[in-house]
C-alpha positions in Angstrom: -10.1 -53.4 67.1 -8.5 -56.9 67.5 -10.1 -60.1 66.2 -11.8 -62.5 68.5 -9.9 -65.6 67.4 -6.6 -66.8 66.1 -6.1 -66.7 62.3 -3.0 -68.5 61.0 -0.7 -66.4 59.0 -2.9 -63.3 58.6 -2.4 -59.7 59.8 -6.0 -58.7 59.1 -9.3 -60.6 59.1 -12.9 -59.6 58.2 -15.3 -60.3 61.0 -18.9 -59.0 61.0 -18.2 -56.9 58.0 -15.3 -55.1 59.7 -11.6 -55.5 59.1 -9.8 -56.4 62.3 -6.1 -56.9 63.2 -4.9 -60.3 64.4 -2.5 -61.2 67.3 0.1 -61.8 64.7 0.2 -58.1 63.7 0.3 -57.0 67.3 3.3 -59.3 68.0 5.0 -58.1 64.8 4.6 -54.5 65.9 5.9 -55.2 69.4 9.0 -57.0 68.1 9.7 -54.4 65.5 9.3 -51.5 67.9 11.7 -53.2 70.4 14.3 -53.6 67.6 14.0 -49.9 66.8 14.3 -48.9 70.4 17.4 -51.1 70.9 19.0 -49.8 67.7 18.5 -46.2 68.7 19.9 -46.9 72.2 22.9 -48.6 70.6 23.5 -45.6 68.3 23.2 -43.2 71.3 25.6 -45.3 73.3 28.2 -45.4 70.5 27.9 -41.7 70.1 28.4 -41.2 73.8 31.5 -43.3 73.8 32.8 -41.5 70.8 32.2 -38.1 72.5 34.0 -39.2 75.6 37.0 -40.4 73.5 37.1 -37.1 71.6 36.9 -35.1 74.8 39.7 -37.2 76.4 41.9 -36.7 73.3 41.3 -32.9 73.3 42.0 -32.7 77.0 45.2 -34.6 76.7 46.3 -32.5 73.8 45.6 -29.3 75.7 47.6 -30.6 78.7 50.5 -31.4 76.5 50.4 -28.0 74.8 50.3 -26.2 78.1 53.2 -28.3 79.4 55.2 -27.6 76.2 54.7 -23.8 76.4 54.9 -23.4 80.1 57.6 -20.9 81.1 59.2 -23.4 83.5 59.0 -26.4 81.2 62.5 -25.9 80.0 64.0 -24.3 83.1 66.3 -27.2 83.7 67.7 -26.9 80.3 68.3 -23.2 80.6 70.1 -23.5 83.9 72.5 -26.0 82.4 73.3 -23.7 79.5 71.4 -25.5 76.8 68.8 -23.7 74.8 65.5 -25.4 74.0 
């Protein structure tokens, strides 16, 4: 349960033979939890961007490999008498 008043620089106070939390502890927990949420969101965003880049790279490599091994890729060279 929270304390009834403001206690400078304390996280816990003793009131009526009970230990209670102060507003300072509540604010600390809110700020710390928001930092954790933004840090996790930042990591997830970075991993998402990395996954997109890896996917784009793999797709471009697959396209290049298909173009290189396509039966008609070197047809213009074979017609002119050159071998690839």
